[in-house]
C-alpha beads as a LAMMPS data file, in Angstrom:
LAMMPS data file: protein, C-alpha beads

293 atoms
292 bonds

1 atom types
1 bond types

-500.0 500.0 xlo xhi
-500.0 500.0 ylo yhi
-500.0 500.0 zlo zhi

Masses

1 110.0

Atoms # bond

1 1 1 360.269 -150.868 -75.431
2 1 1 358.049 -152.801 -77.866
3 1 1 355.195 -155.293 -77.610
4 1 1 354.021 -158.052 -79.926
5 1 1 350.423 -157.863 -81.084
6 1 1 348.645 -160.669 -82.996
7 1 1 345.903 -159.679 -85.420
8 1 1 343.911 -161.522 -88.091
9 1 1 343.754 -160.336 -91.707
10 1 1 340.952 -160.793 -94.206
11 1 1 342.001 -164.287 -95.225
12 1 1 342.165 -165.508 -91.681
13 1 1 345.957 -165.598 -91.552
14 1 1 347.416 -164.481 -88.308
15 1 1 349.734 -161.555 -88.575
16 1 1 352.252 -160.509 -85.981
17 1 1 352.830 -156.828 -85.569
18 1 1 355.482 -155.099 -83.590
19 1 1 354.208 -151.988 -81.983
20 1 1 356.095 -149.567 -79.878
21 1 1 354.466 -148.717 -76.607
22 1 1 353.868 -145.016 -76.361
23 1 1 355.058 -143.354 -73.199
24 1 1 352.350 -142.371 -70.776
25 1 1 351.341 -138.682 -71.011
26 1 1 352.009 -138.014 -67.341
27 1 1 355.606 -139.226 -67.721
28 1 1 356.500 -136.853 -70.539
29 1 1 358.599 -133.920 -69.506
30 1 1 358.433 -134.733 -65.830
31 1 1 362.130 -134.215 -65.170
32 1 1 362.551 -130.970 -67.069
33 1 1 359.487 -129.498 -65.386
34 1 1 360.882 -130.470 -62.012
35 1 1 364.255 -128.947 -62.907
36 1 1 362.617 -125.709 -64.084
37 1 1 360.563 -125.415 -60.883
38 1 1 363.666 -126.121 -58.796
39 1 1 365.697 -123.414 -60.565
40 1 1 362.879 -120.856 -60.218
41 1 1 362.486 -121.703 -56.527
42 1 1 366.204 -121.278 -55.877
43 1 1 366.253 -117.918 -57.687
44 1 1 363.296 -116.707 -55.608
45 1 1 364.959 -117.865 -52.383
46 1 1 368.310 -116.175 -53.097
47 1 1 367.333 -112.963 -51.186
48 1 1 366.161 -115.070 -48.237
49 1 1 369.454 -116.971 -48.151
50 1 1 371.344 -113.662 -48.332
51 1 1 369.390 -112.196 -45.400
52 1 1 369.916 -115.292 -43.249
53 1 1 373.615 -115.446 -44.148
54 1 1 374.217 -111.783 -43.278
55 1 1 372.325 -112.151 -39.992
56 1 1 374.705 -114.923 -38.911
57 1 1 377.878 -112.954 -39.649
58 1 1 379.671 -111.138 -36.795
59 1 1 378.482 -107.558 -36.369
60 1 1 380.675 -104.465 -36.198
61 1 1 382.845 -104.372 -33.105
62 1 1 382.366 -108.081 -32.436
63 1 1 385.217 -110.069 -30.910
64 1 1 384.016 -113.328 -32.414
65 1 1 386.274 -114.966 -34.974
66 1 1 383.698 -117.476 -36.179
67 1 1 382.347 -117.253 -39.692
68 1 1 378.784 -117.672 -38.494
69 1 1 377.544 -116.707 -35.061
70 1 1 374.079 -116.178 -33.490
71 1 1 375.198 -113.150 -31.487
72 1 1 373.181 -110.746 -33.653
73 1 1 369.962 -112.448 -32.574
74 1 1 371.023 -112.062 -28.955
75 1 1 371.935 -108.397 -29.342
76 1 1 368.742 -107.246 -31.082
77 1 1 366.646 -107.997 -27.983
78 1 1 368.653 -105.475 -25.969
79 1 1 369.680 -102.952 -28.635
80 1 1 366.378 -102.610 -30.494
81 1 1 362.649 -102.384 -29.761
82 1 1 361.987 -105.568 -31.692
83 1 1 359.641 -106.929 -29.004
84 1 1 357.500 -103.780 -29.205
85 1 1 357.378 -103.914 -33.000
86 1 1 356.515 -107.600 -32.898
87 1 1 353.728 -107.068 -30.371
88 1 1 352.206 -104.147 -32.294
89 1 1 352.296 -106.006 -35.616
90 1 1 350.738 -109.113 -34.077
91 1 1 347.912 -107.106 -32.486
92 1 1 347.113 -105.331 -35.739
93 1 1 347.362 -108.525 -37.815
94 1 1 345.221 -110.653 -35.477
95 1 1 342.398 -108.106 -35.271
96 1 1 342.539 -107.591 -39.047
97 1 1 342.251 -111.341 -39.655
98 1 1 339.423 -111.883 -37.177
99 1 1 337.254 -108.998 -38.366
100 1 1 337.937 -109.609 -42.067
101 1 1 337.062 -113.303 -41.926
102 1 1 334.016 -112.714 -39.679
103 1 1 332.574 -110.209 -42.156
104 1 1 333.761 -111.793 -45.406
105 1 1 332.363 -115.272 -44.625
106 1 1 328.648 -114.343 -44.619
107 1 1 329.094 -111.550 -47.176
108 1 1 330.795 -113.947 -49.593
109 1 1 327.918 -116.399 -49.152
110 1 1 325.408 -113.730 -50.180
111 1 1 327.585 -112.825 -53.161
112 1 1 327.831 -116.481 -54.208
113 1 1 324.212 -117.543 -53.758
114 1 1 322.370 -114.267 -54.367
115 1 1 320.708 -113.732 -57.740
116 1 1 319.333 -110.189 -57.630
117 1 1 320.235 -106.782 -59.008
118 1 1 321.201 -105.584 -55.548
119 1 1 323.744 -108.392 -55.179
120 1 1 325.060 -107.764 -58.677
121 1 1 325.491 -104.075 -57.856
122 1 1 327.269 -104.947 -54.622
123 1 1 329.574 -107.264 -56.574
124 1 1 330.375 -104.475 -59.034
125 1 1 331.158 -102.048 -56.187
126 1 1 333.551 -104.582 -54.644
127 1 1 335.270 -105.061 -57.987
128 1 1 335.792 -101.309 -58.358
129 1 1 336.963 -100.847 -54.770
130 1 1 339.546 -103.621 -54.897
131 1 1 341.030 -102.159 -58.088
132 1 1 341.856 -98.865 -56.368
133 1 1 345.303 -98.616 -54.718
134 1 1 345.370 -97.707 -51.035
135 1 1 347.664 -94.746 -51.744
136 1 1 344.741 -92.866 -53.328
137 1 1 342.908 -92.866 -49.984
138 1 1 345.810 -92.165 -47.621
139 1 1 345.513 -88.351 -47.562
140 1 1 341.693 -88.223 -47.159
141 1 1 341.879 -90.889 -44.443
142 1 1 344.648 -89.003 -42.650
143 1 1 342.516 -85.830 -42.540
144 1 1 339.497 -87.807 -41.330
145 1 1 341.450 -89.762 -38.704
146 1 1 343.152 -86.581 -37.460
147 1 1 339.715 -85.157 -36.635
148 1 1 338.722 -88.415 -34.934
149 1 1 341.924 -88.706 -32.909
150 1 1 342.991 -91.956 -34.627
151 1 1 346.352 -90.746 -35.961
152 1 1 349.359 -92.374 -34.254
153 1 1 347.109 -95.176 -33.085
154 1 1 347.109 -98.920 -33.724
155 1 1 343.318 -98.756 -33.856
156 1 1 343.452 -96.357 -36.793
157 1 1 345.740 -98.474 -38.982
158 1 1 343.784 -101.614 -38.043
159 1 1 340.602 -100.001 -39.383
160 1 1 342.406 -99.107 -42.610
161 1 1 343.784 -102.629 -43.027
162 1 1 340.354 -104.147 -42.443
163 1 1 338.800 -101.836 -45.023
164 1 1 341.496 -102.484 -47.619
165 1 1 341.295 -106.252 -47.065
166 1 1 337.515 -106.596 -47.034
167 1 1 336.734 -106.404 -50.749
168 1 1 339.288 -109.030 -51.760
169 1 1 338.387 -111.215 -48.770
170 1 1 334.712 -111.249 -49.787
171 1 1 335.638 -112.164 -53.352
172 1 1 337.867 -115.005 -52.123
173 1 1 335.143 -116.446 -49.905
174 1 1 332.525 -116.129 -52.666
175 1 1 334.812 -117.925 -55.124
176 1 1 335.239 -120.830 -52.715
177 1 1 331.514 -121.028 -51.961
178 1 1 330.912 -121.374 -55.713
179 1 1 332.791 -124.700 -55.596
180 1 1 330.403 -126.122 -52.976
181 1 1 327.369 -127.785 -54.615
182 1 1 324.113 -126.130 -53.683
183 1 1 322.562 -129.626 -53.597
184 1 1 324.124 -130.089 -50.164
185 1 1 322.237 -127.080 -48.845
186 1 1 319.004 -128.211 -50.484
187 1 1 319.341 -131.570 -48.744
188 1 1 319.794 -129.762 -45.426
189 1 1 316.724 -127.624 -46.119
190 1 1 314.656 -130.745 -46.804
191 1 1 315.741 -132.079 -43.423
192 1 1 314.305 -128.974 -41.767
193 1 1 317.436 -126.810 -41.592
194 1 1 317.091 -123.074 -42.147
195 1 1 319.205 -121.054 -44.563
196 1 1 321.200 -119.663 -41.663
197 1 1 321.622 -123.135 -40.199
198 1 1 322.680 -124.720 -43.488
199 1 1 325.273 -121.985 -43.952
200 1 1 326.915 -122.754 -40.613
201 1 1 326.417 -126.533 -40.569
202 1 1 327.082 -127.346 -44.229
203 1 1 328.774 -124.519 -46.130
204 1 1 331.023 -123.057 -43.455
205 1 1 332.168 -126.452 -42.193
206 1 1 333.330 -127.376 -45.685
207 1 1 335.042 -124.032 -46.332
208 1 1 338.136 -124.379 -44.151
209 1 1 340.635 -124.010 -47.056
210 1 1 338.829 -120.879 -48.254
211 1 1 338.722 -119.411 -44.758
212 1 1 342.413 -120.111 -44.234
213 1 1 343.315 -118.561 -47.595
214 1 1 341.371 -115.421 -46.699
215 1 1 342.926 -115.295 -43.236
216 1 1 346.452 -115.649 -44.626
217 1 1 345.808 -112.921 -47.190
218 1 1 344.575 -110.550 -44.468
219 1 1 347.509 -111.454 -42.218
220 1 1 350.149 -110.865 -44.890
221 1 1 348.604 -107.566 -45.992
222 1 1 348.601 -106.135 -42.464
223 1 1 351.945 -107.686 -41.521
224 1 1 353.944 -106.496 -44.533
225 1 1 352.340 -103.124 -45.257
226 1 1 354.743 -100.215 -44.871
227 1 1 353.001 -97.160 -46.365
228 1 1 349.997 -96.908 -44.018
229 1 1 351.960 -97.250 -40.732
230 1 1 354.595 -94.836 -42.053
231 1 1 351.984 -92.141 -42.689
232 1 1 349.783 -92.634 -39.626
233 1 1 352.239 -93.628 -36.871
234 1 1 354.504 -91.100 -35.179
235 1 1 355.572 -92.617 -31.837
236 1 1 358.248 -95.312 -31.792
237 1 1 356.187 -97.186 -29.192
238 1 1 353.420 -97.626 -31.805
239 1 1 355.635 -98.670 -34.710
240 1 1 354.780 -101.883 -36.486
241 1 1 357.598 -104.142 -37.636
242 1 1 358.132 -102.706 -41.162
243 1 1 358.342 -99.111 -39.900
244 1 1 360.434 -100.088 -36.885
245 1 1 362.852 -102.044 -39.063
246 1 1 363.210 -99.108 -41.461
247 1 1 363.886 -96.671 -38.622
248 1 1 366.492 -99.026 -37.157
249 1 1 368.105 -99.436 -40.571
250 1 1 368.432 -95.649 -40.942
251 1 1 370.266 -95.485 -37.623
252 1 1 372.460 -98.558 -38.236
253 1 1 372.971 -98.605 -41.985
254 1 1 376.498 -100.004 -41.657
255 1 1 375.712 -102.728 -39.136
256 1 1 374.192 -105.229 -41.523
257 1 1 374.281 -108.099 -39.055
258 1 1 371.802 -106.533 -36.618
259 1 1 369.558 -105.218 -39.397
260 1 1 369.369 -108.605 -41.110
261 1 1 368.707 -110.334 -37.785
262 1 1 365.664 -108.079 -37.335
263 1 1 364.604 -108.930 -40.879
264 1 1 364.793 -112.648 -40.095
265 1 1 362.611 -112.146 -37.011
266 1 1 360.083 -110.335 -39.218
267 1 1 360.017 -113.238 -41.683
268 1 1 359.446 -115.917 -39.050
269 1 1 355.702 -115.404 -38.249
270 1 1 354.520 -115.825 -41.889
271 1 1 356.775 -118.865 -42.312
272 1 1 355.461 -120.427 -39.098
273 1 1 351.889 -119.631 -40.139
274 1 1 352.249 -121.300 -43.540
275 1 1 354.015 -124.310 -42.029
276 1 1 351.341 -124.823 -39.374
277 1 1 348.359 -124.419 -41.725
278 1 1 349.744 -126.150 -44.812
279 1 1 348.185 -129.527 -43.992
280 1 1 344.699 -128.012 -43.766
281 1 1 344.699 -126.891 -47.394
282 1 1 343.007 -129.238 -49.832
283 1 1 341.623 -129.087 -53.348
284 1 1 338.304 -130.703 -54.116
285 1 1 337.721 -131.794 -50.520
286 1 1 333.979 -132.308 -51.062
287 1 1 334.120 -133.185 -54.730
288 1 1 332.771 -136.694 -54.135
289 1 1 329.958 -135.768 -51.778
290 1 1 327.382 -136.170 -54.568
291 1 1 329.023 -139.140 -56.285
292 1 1 325.998 -141.351 -55.880
293 1 1 323.556 -138.992 -57.576

Bonds

1 1 1 2
2 1 2 3
3 1 3 4
4 1 4 5
5 1 5 6
6 1 6 7
7 1 7 8
8 1 8 9
9 1 9 10
10 1 10 11
11 1 11 12
12 1 12 13
13 1 13 14
14 1 14 15
15 1 15 16
16 1 16 17
17 1 17 18
18 1 18 19
19 1 19 20
20 1 20 21
21 1 21 22
22 1 22 23
23 1 23 24
24 1 24 25
25 1 25 26
26 1 26 27
27 1 27 28
28 1 28 29
29 1 29 30
30 1 30 31
31 1 31 32
32 1 32 33
33 1 33 34
34 1 34 35
35 1 35 36
36 1 36 37
37 1 37 38
38 1 38 39
39 1 39 40
40 1 40 41
41 1 41 42
42 1 42 43
43 1 43 44
44 1 44 45
45 1 45 46
46 1 46 47
47 1 47 48
48 1 48 49
49 1 49 50
50 1 50 51
51 1 51 52
52 1 52 53
53 1 53 54
54 1 54 55
55 1 55 56
56 1 56 57
57 1 57 58
58 1 58 59
59 1 59 60
60 1 60 61
61 1 61 62
62 1 62 63
63 1 63 64
64 1 64 65
65 1 65 66
66 1 66 67
67 1 67 68
68 1 68 69
69 1 69 70
70 1 70 71
71 1 71 72
72 1 72 73
73 1 73 74
74 1 74 75
75 1 75 76
76 1 76 77
77 1 77 78
78 1 78 79
79 1 79 80
80 1 80 81
81 1 81 82
82 1 82 83
83 1 83 84
84 1 84 85
85 1 85 86
86 1 86 87
87 1 87 88
88 1 88 89
89 1 89 90
90 1 90 91
91 1 91 92
92 1 92 93
93 1 93 94
94 1 94 95
95 1 95 96
96 1 96 97
97 1 97 98
98 1 98 99
99 1 99 100
100 1 100 101
101 1 101 102
102 1 102 103
103 1 103 104
104 1 104 105
105 1 105 106
106 1 106 107
107 1 107 108
108 1 108 109
109 1 109 110
110 1 110 111
111 1 111 112
112 1 112 113
113 1 113 114
114 1 114 115
115 1 115 116
116 1 116 117
117 1 117 118
118 1 118 119
119 1 119 120
120 1 120 121
121 1 121 122
122 1 122 123
123 1 123 124
124 1 124 125
125 1 125 126
126 1 126 127
127 1 127 128
128 1 128 129
129 1 129 130
130 1 130 131
131 1 131 132
132 1 132 133
133 1 133 134
134 1 134 135
135 1 135 136
136 1 136 137
137 1 137 138
138 1 138 139
139 1 139 140
140 1 140 141
141 1 141 142
142 1 142 143
143 1 143 144
144 1 144 145
145 1 145 146
146 1 146 147
147 1 147 148
148 1 148 149
149 1 149 150
150 1 150 151
151 1 151 152
152 1 152 153
153 1 153 154
154 1 154 155
155 1 155 156
156 1 156 157
157 1 157 158
158 1 158 159
159 1 159 160
160 1 160 161
161 1 161 162
162 1 162 163
163 1 163 164
164 1 164 165
165 1 165 166
166 1 166 167
167 1 167 168
168 1 168 169
169 1 169 170
170 1 170 171
171 1 171 172
172 1 172 173
173 1 173 174
174 1 174 175
175 1 175 176
176 1 176 177
177 1 177 178
178 1 178 179
179 1 179 180
180 1 180 181
181 1 181 182
182 1 182 183
183 1 183 184
184 1 184 185
185 1 185 186
186 1 186 187
187 1 187 188
188 1 188 189
189 1 189 190
190 1 190 191
191 1 191 192
192 1 192 193
193 1 193 194
194 1 194 195
195 1 195 196
196 1 196 197
197 1 197 198
198 1 198 199
199 1 199 200
200 1 200 201
201 1 201 202
202 1 202 203
203 1 203 204
204 1 204 205
205 1 205 206
206 1 206 207
207 1 207 208
208 1 208 209
209 1 209 210
210 1 210 211
211 1 211 212
212 1 212 213
213 1 213 214
214 1 214 215
215 1 215 216
216 1 216 217
217 1 217 218
218 1 218 219
219 1 219 220
220 1 220 221
221 1 221 222
222 1 222 223
223 1 223 224
224 1 224 225
225 1 225 226
226 1 226 227
227 1 227 228
228 1 228 229
229 1 229 230
230 1 230 231
231 1 231 232
232 1 232 233
233 1 233 234
234 1 234 235
235 1 235 236
236 1 236 237
237 1 237 238
238 1 238 239
239 1 239 240
240 1 240 241
241 1 241 242
242 1 242 243
243 1 243 244
244 1 244 245
245 1 245 246
246 1 246 247
247 1 247 248
248 1 248 249
249 1 249 250
250 1 250 251
251 1 251 252
252 1 252 253
253 1 253 254
254 1 254 255
255 1 255 256
256 1 256 257
257 1 257 258
258 1 258 259
259 1 259 260
260 1 260 261
261 1 261 262
262 1 262 263
263 1 263 264
264 1 264 265
265 1 265 266
266 1 266 267
267 1 267 268
268 1 268 269
269 1 269 270
270 1 270 271
271 1 271 272
272 1 272 273
273 1 273 274
274 1 274 275
275 1 275 276
276 1 276 277
277 1 277 278
278 1 278 279
279 1 279 280
280 1 280 281
281 1 281 282
282 1 282 283
283 1 283 284
284 1 284 285
285 1 285 286
286 1 286 287
287 1 287 288
288 1 288 289
289 1 289 290
290 1 290 291
291 1 291 292
292 1 292 293
């Protein structure tokens, strides 16, 4: 597509120039980027499609002749302890989320706004702690929890999940607080609000995306972790979903329909959580709060 431009030379004679309109930068490569993202997304979702497809196939000994049937989802409620695993995992995950967010929210504020050597040292300790894998602490924690009577207990693994989540949760909250202009707090202080009050009335109210990100991180860590429950839990009545699913798989390795149906049930809570909270995530939600200054 071209446009006609009229310009005037030195002698005053009008000159007509044909110029090609350059394509807008945001239009370049839009389709190939979309195609690349689509292909990557489909490749990532192939295991999910395989699990769902296997869960809908008739199980061993089934009299159904249909290609896809929901009978596996009916049978797992009576042939497995899926309700117990689901309840235990939800209890552990909910307490991990609540405690982690309740502690990380004020601690992240101190890390973000503090300017002292003590805060810098605390930040360095958090950085070192979050770089250590949980497997390095499993044996010492097992010995300690055995003396405290916390082995084979949901309370014990909840404490471990909270401790392993805390350092990253504090860093996530501090990073989000850094995006909130301190001018908003200073305006609240001038209006007579205390530091504690400005944190709750100004900072925390504008930190919903950061809080949700931290909560989802804590939920996924406690929901999906397999190593800690495997080491610390012994009774089948205390199994969380990953350990319960693994034990059921060992007993029914050839009945893929039932095993994959349990796997689908395990995937549902994170999917529901992301779907329900997706609309509350925003980027730059308070970016224009100081536009007039």
